[in-house]
C-alpha positions in Angstrom: -89.3 35.8 -18.8 -89.7 37.7 -15.6 -88.4 34.7 -13.6 -85.4 34.3 -15.8 -84.6 38.0 -15.4 -84.8 37.7 -11.6 -82.4 34.7 -11.7 -79.9 36.7 -13.7 -80.1 39.6 -11.4 -79.6 37.3 -8.4 -76.6 35.7 -10.0 -75.2 39.1 -10.8 -75.8 40.2 -7.3 -73.8 37.2 -6.0 -70.8 38.3 -8.0 -70.9 41.8 -6.7 -68.5 43.0 -4.0 -69.3 41.7 -0.5 -70.4 45.1 0.9 -72.9 45.6 -1.9 -74.2 42.1 -1.4 -74.7 42.7 2.2 -76.5 46.0 1.5 -78.7 44.1 -1.0 -79.5 41.5 1.6 -77.5 38.7 0.1 -74.6 36.7 1.6 -71.3 36.7 -0.3 -70.1 33.3 -1.5 -66.3 32.9 -1.1 -64.5 32.3 -4.4 -63.4 28.8 -5.2 -59.5 28.2 -5.2 -58.1 26.9 -8.5 -57.2 23.2 -8.6 -53.4 22.5 -8.5 -51.9 22.3 -11.9 -50.7 18.7 -11.1 -54.3 17.5 -11.3 -54.2 18.3 -15.0 -51.5 15.6 -15.5 -52.6 12.0 -15.4 -51.4 9.9 -12.5 -49.5 7.5 -14.7 -47.6 10.4 -16.2 -46.7 11.8 -12.8 -45.4 8.5 -11.6 -43.4 8.1 -14.9 -41.8 11.6 -14.3 -41.0 10.5 -10.7 -39.3 7.3 -11.9 -37.2 9.3 -14.5 -36.1 11.7 -11.7 -35.0 8.8 -9.5 -33.1 7.2 -12.4 -31.3 10.5 -13.1 -30.5 10.8 -9.4 -29.1 7.3 -9.5 -27.1 8.2 -12.6 -25.3 11.0 -10.8 -24.7 8.9 -7.7 -23.2 6.0 -9.6 -21.1 8.5 -11.6 -19.7 10.2 -8.5 -18.8 6.9 -6.8 -17.3 5.2 -9.8 -15.2 8.2 -10.8 -13.8 8.7 -7.3 -13.1 5.0 -6.9 -11.1 4.7 -10.1 -7.6 3.4 -9.6 -5.5 6.4 -10.7 -2.5 4.2 -11.7 -4.6 1.8 -13.7 -6.2 4.9 -15.3 -2.8 6.2 -16.3 -2.0 2.8 -18.0 -5.3 3.0 -19.9 -4.6 6.5 -21.0 -1.2 5.4 -22.3 -3.0 2.7 -24.3 -5.1 5.4 -25.9 -8.5 4.5 -24.4 -10.9 7.3 -25.2 -13.0 6.9 -22.1 -9.9 6.8 -19.9 -8.6 10.0 -21.5 -11.9 11.8 -20.8 -12.1 10.5 -17.2 -8.5 11.5 -16.6 -9.2 15.1 -17.8 -12.2 15.4 -15.5 -10.3 13.9 -12.5 -7.6 16.5 -13.0 -10.3 19.1 -12.0 -12.0 17.2 -9.2 -13.8 20.3 -7.8 -15.5 20.9 -11.1 -16.5 17.3 -11.6 -17.9 17.0 -8.0 -19.6 20.4 -8.3 -21.4 19.4 -11.5 -22.5 16.0 -10.1 -23.7 17.4 -6.8 -25.6 20.3 -8.3 -27.4 17.9 -10.7 -28.1 15.3 -8.0 -29.5 17.8 -5.5 -31.7 19.6 -8.1 -33.2 16.3 -9.2 -33.7 15.1 -5.6 -35.5 18.4 -4.8 -37.7 18.1 -7.8 -38.6 14.5 -6.9 -39.5 15.5 -3.3 -41.7 18.4 -4.6 -43.4 16.1 -7.1 -44.2 13.4 -4.5 -45.5 16.1 -2.1 -47.8 17.6 -4.8 -49.2 14.2 -5.8 -49.9 13.3 -2.1 -51.7 16.6 -1.4 -53.7 16.5 -4.6 -54.8 12.9 -3.9 -55.2 12.8 -0.2 -55.5 16.4 0.9 -53.2 18.9 2.7 -52.8 17.1 6.0 -49.8 16.7 8.3 -50.0 12.9 8.2 -50.1 13.0 4.4 -47.0 15.3 4.3 -45.1 13.0 6.7 -46.0 9.9 4.6 -44.9 11.7 1.4 -41.6 12.7 3.0 -40.9 9.2 4.3 -41.7 7.7 1.0 -39.5 9.9 -1.1 -36.6 9.6 1.4 -36.9 5.8 1.1 -37.0 5.8 -2.6 -34.0 8.2 -2.9 -31.9 6.3 -0.3 -32.5 2.8 -1.7 -32.8 3.4 -5.4 -30.8 6.6 -6.0 -28.1 6.4 -3.4 -27.0 3.1 -1.8 -27.7 0.7 -4.6 -26.0 2.8 -7.4 -23.1 3.7 -5.2 -22.4 0.1 -4.3 -22.5 -0.9 -7.9 -20.2 2.1 -8.8 -17.7 1.1 -6.1 -17.7 -2.5 -7.2 -17.1 -1.9 -10.9 -15.5 1.6 -11.0 -13.4 1.1 -14.2 -16.2 -0.5 -16.2 -18.7 2.1 -15.3 -16.7 5.3 -15.1 -15.0 4.9 -18.5 -18.5 4.6 -20.1 -20.1 7.4 -18.2 -17.2 9.7 -19.0 -18.7 10.2 -22.5 -21.9 11.6 -20.9 -20.3 13.5 -18.1 -18.0 15.5 -20.3 -20.8 17.4 -22.2 -22.8 17.7 -18.9 -19.7 19.3 -17.3 -19.7 21.9 -20.1 -23.4 22.5 -19.7 -23.1 23.0 -16.0 -20.0 25.3 -16.3 -21.7 28.6 -15.3 -23.5 27.0 -12.3 -20.4 25.1 -11.2 -18.3 28.3 -11.4 -20.8 30.2 -9.3 -21.0 27.6 -6.6 -17.2 27.0 -6.5 -16.7 30.8 -6.1 -18.3 30.5 -2.7 -16.7 27.2 -1.9 -13.3 28.7 -2.6 -14.0 31.5 -0.2 -14.9 29.0 2.5 -11.8 26.9 2.0 -9.4 29.8 1.8 -9.2 30.5 5.6 -8.2 26.8 6.1 -5.5 27.0 3.4 -7.0 24.0 1.6 -5.9 23.5 -2.0 -8.3 21.8 -4.3 -5.4 20.4 -6.4 -3.2 18.2 -4.2 -0.7 16.3 -6.2 0.8 14.7 -3.1 -2.5 12.9 -2.3 -1.9 10.5 -5.3 1.7 9.7 -4.4 2.6 6.4 -2.8 5.2 6.0 -0.1 7.5 3.1 0.1 5.3 1.5 2.8 2.2 2.1 0.5 4.0 0.3 -2.3 4.9 -2.6 0.0 1.3 -3.0 1.1 0.2 -2.9 -2.5 2.6 -5.7 -3.4 1.5 -7.8 -0.4 -2.2 -7.4 -1.1 -1.9 -8.1 -4.9 0.5 -11.0 -4.7 -1.9 -13.3 -6.6 -1.4 -11.2 -9.7 2.4 -11.4 -9.6 4.5 -14.6 -10.2 5.7 -16.0 -6.9 9.4 -15.4 -7.6 8.8 -11.9 -8.7 6.7 -11.2 -5.7 9.4 -12.5 -3.4 12.0 -10.3 -5.1 9.9 -7.2 -4.8 9.3 -7.7 -1.1 13.1 -8.3 -0.6 13.8 -5.0 -2.4 11.6 -3.2 0.1 13.4 -4.8 3.0 16.8 -3.8 1.6 16.0 -0.2 2.3 15.7 -1.0 6.0 18.9 -3.0 6.6 22.6 -2.1 6.7 25.8 -3.9 5.6 26.3 -5.5 9.0 23.0 -7.4 8.5 24.2 -9.2 5.4 28.0 -9.4 5.8 29.9 -12.6 6.5 30.9 -12.2 10.2 34.6 -12.2 11.2 34.7 -15.7 12.6 33.6 -17.1 9.2 35.9 -15.0 7.1 38.5 -17.0 5.2 41.7 -14.9 5.0 45.4 -15.3 4.4 48.1 -14.3 6.9 51.3 -13.3 5.2 53.3 -14.1 8.3 52.5 -17.8 7.9 55.0 -20.0 6.1 54.6 -20.2 2.3 53.7 -23.9 2.5 50.7 -23.1 4.8 49.6 -20.3 2.5 49.8 -22.6 -0.5 47.7 -25.2 1.2 45.0 -22.7 2.1 45.0 -21.4 -1.5 44.6 -25.0 -2.8 41.6 -25.7 -0.7 39.9 -22.3 -1.1 36.6 -22.0 -2.9 36.7 -18.2 -3.0 38.0 -16.2 -5.9 39.0 -13.3 -3.6 40.6 -13.5 -0.2 41.5 -10.8 2.3 45.1 -10.8 3.2 46.5 -9.5 6.5 49.8 -9.4 8.4 50.0 -10.8 11.9 46.6 -9.7 13.1 43.4 -9.8 11.1 42.6 -6.1 11.7 45.8 -5.3 9.8 44.3 -5.9 6.3 47.0 -5.2 3.6 45.0 -6.0 0.5 42.7 -8.4 -1.5 44.2 -11.3 -3.4 42.7 -12.6 -6.6 43.3 -16.3 -6.4 43.5 -16.7 -10.1 46.6 -14.4 -10.1 48.4 -17.2 -8.2 48.2 -19.4 -11.3 50.4 -16.9 -13.2 52.8 -16.8 -10.2 53.0 -20.6 -10.2 53.8 -20.6 -13.9 56.8 -18.3 -13.2 58.1 -20.4 -10.3 57.4 -21.2 -6.6 55.2 -18.8 -4.7 56.9 -16.3 -2.5 55.7 -13.8 0.1 56.9 -10.9 -2.0 55.2 -12.3 -5.1 51.9 -12.5 -3.2 52.4 -9.0 -1.8 52.9 -7.6 -5.3 49.8 -9.4 -6.6 47.5 -7.7 -3.9 44.9 -5.2 -4.8 44.0 -2.3 -2.5 41.4 -3.3 0.1 38.0 -1.6 -0.1 36.7 -0.7 3.4 33.0 -0.3 4.2 31.5 1.2 7.4 29.2 -1.4 9.0 26.2 1.0 9.2 26.1 1.7 5.4 22.7 1.0 4.0 22.7 -2.1 1.7 21.1 -0.3 -1.3 23.6 2.5 -0.9 26.5 0.0 -0.8 25.1 -1.7 -3.9 25.5 1.6 -5.7 29.0 2.1 -4.3 30.0 -1.3 -5.6 28.8 -0.3 -9.0 30.5 3.1 -9.0 33.8 1.9 -7.6 33.8 -1.3 -9.8 34.2 -3.5 -6.7 32.7 -6.8 -5.8 34.0 -7.3 -2.2 34.6 -5.0 0.7 36.0 -5.3 4.3 33.5 -4.2 6.9 34.8 -2.2 9.8 33.1 -0.9 12.9 33.3 2.6 14.4 36.7 1.8 15.9 38.1 0.8 12.5 38.4 -2.9 13.5 37.5 -5.5 10.9 34.2 -7.3 11.7 33.5 -9.1 8.5 33.4 -8.9 4.7 30.5 -8.3 2.3 30.4 -9.2 -1.4 28.2 -8.2 -4.3 26.8 -11.8 -4.2 25.7 -11.4 -0.6 23.6 -8.4 -1.5 22.2 -10.0 -4.6 21.2 -13.1 -2.5 19.2 -10.8 -0.3 17.2 -9.7 -3.3 16.7 -12.9 -5.3 17.5 -15.6 -2.7 20.3 -18.0 -2.6 21.6 -19.3 -5.9 23.7 -22.4 -6.7 27.4 -22.1 -6.6 30.3 -24.5 -6.7 31.2 -23.6 -3.1 30.1 -26.2 -0.6 28.1 -24.7 2.3 28.4 -25.9 5.8 24.7 -25.1 6.2 23.5 -27.0 3.1 21.4 -29.2 5.4 19.7 -26.3 7.0 16.1 -27.5 7.1 13.7 -29.0 9.6 13.8 -32.8 10.1 10.6 -34.8 10.4 10.5 -34.1 14.2 10.7 -30.3 13.6 14.3 -29.9 14.8 17.5 -28.6 13.3 21.0 -28.1 14.6 22.8 -24.8 13.6 25.9 -22.9 14.5 25.5 -20.0 17.0 27.3 -17.6 14.6 24.6 -18.0 11.9 22.9 -14.8 10.8 19.3 -14.3 12.0 18.1 -13.1 8.6 19.3 -16.4 7.1 17.6 -18.4 9.7 14.3 -16.6 9.2 14.6 -16.9 5.4 15.6 -20.6 5.2 13.6 -22.0 8.1 10.5 -19.7 7.9 11.1 -18.3 11.4 10.2 -14.8 12.8 13.2 -14.1 15.1 13.6 -10.4 15.9 16.1 -8.6 13.7 16.3 -5.4 15.7 19.6 -5.5 17.6 21.8 -8.6 17.4 22.4 -10.0 13.9 23.5 -13.5 14.9 21.8 -16.3 16.8 24.6 -16.2 19.4 24.0 -12.4 19.9 20.2 -13.0 20.3 20.7 -15.6 23.0 23.1 -13.5 24.9 20.8 -10.5 24.8 17.8 -12.6 26.0 19.7 -14.2 28.9 21.9 -11.1 29.8 24.6 -13.6 30.7 27.1 -16.1 29.2 25.1 -19.3 29.1 26.1 -22.8 29.8 25.3 -25.9 27.7 22.0 -27.8 28.2 20.1 -24.5 28.8 17.0 -23.9 26.7 14.7 -20.9 26.1 11.8 -19.9 23.9 11.8 -17.0 21.5 8.6 -16.6 19.5 7.5 -19.9 18.0 10.9 -21.6 18.4 12.6 -23.4 21.3 16.4 -22.9 21.5 18.6 -25.4 23.2 22.2 -24.5 23.8 24.3 -27.6 22.9 27.8 -26.4 23.0 29.5 -23.2 24.3 33.0 -22.3 23.2 34.7 -19.7 25.5 32.3 -16.8 25.7 30.2 -17.7 22.6 27.4 -20.2 21.9 28.9 -22.6 19.4 26.1 -25.1 18.6 22.3 -24.7 19.0 19.4 -27.0 18.5 16.2 -25.4 17.3 12.7 -26.9 17.8 9.7 -25.6 16.0 6.7 -25.0 18.3 3.0 -24.4 17.6 2.1 -20.7 18.0 0.3 -21.3 21.4 3.3 -23.0 22.8 5.8 -20.1 22.3 6.4 -17.3 24.8 9.2 -14.8 24.0 12.1 -15.0 26.3 10.6 -17.8 28.5 13.0 -20.3 29.9 12.3 -24.0 29.5 12.8 -25.9 32.7 
């Protein structure tokens, strides 16, 4: 009994304050630190929690990428079709700052929790050591980068529509849950953005320019029928060209001279394949009107044709400045109920005519008519050669022969040759422009009359180079 009492006294003495223990001749024993609370949780449970945190982080990452990668125009189509997921996604994308705020807050909180958990597990299992902390930091960084960032974001960017429309049902209630936190964070974000005059809602960012639409059509041609694809591209080009690019040039215009004898005029009418002809007196710049050839049938029924009868049958000529944009001219034709106009330059001289059919051909390509064409054989022969007139339009050459001759400046092949040589050429002279060899076959006065084109491989061409 005495020994037990002494033992109890000694134990009591050890629990006394240190100064008393020293006075009593005993050394104080330092108190033992409590074990971390994480040790109370089994290791398998800790690893399970870590896996769930990484999955939640991956969820926010894939949600962010898929929502931001959604095609807004495709989304509008789905909204019009009544897709519930698309409607929810569209509503959240209308408030991008709130959506990103909710995703980033959730993602960062989860990543911070995962880092703390890995650090606590490492310390409890291997001790509080610098190498242990370094290993734990490296491990959690690897897990987050690979499994919670790169992999889910790649998947989200690859299948944005499929994923975003499904996650919208989960993100919508989360957005409401995070509303206070998002409001608090965005309060400071707005203060930071205000000095830079940055607006969180920018409607112009989702608008496409004409060039953006053109690139969109070019890159998605496989989803559009070939003919439709060609028409769309031609429409974009119409906005960049003027009337003088599509007109029939003056040397090729078929017109009637009222000063000619009536027999000559009757012969020209009988061989004409046009329904409308410009009519002039003496000199072609003196256009007095447009004649509907069908009206001549009524005149013939009344008796022989006369100059006065032709003059009375003329309609007023419709004049067009050569620099008028083609799309604008198409609208003018519609508003003025015209189908043909006389093109004049800045000095008022007639330089050609343009018809509604000419503009339509620029949009849909050439269509079959009963009028025989002098260039109906405009195609490469087996040797890769073709003979053309110098007055042919460059746009027609590019379209029908698949060439890439420059369209800035001259509009005809003759003009292009003269510009390249800076001189009036002689026959039997050749030059290269792009991937085409041009041989001058015939020169008439100051113009190139006939040209032979030879198709070259890309490495053989050199712009403007003379062929010896």
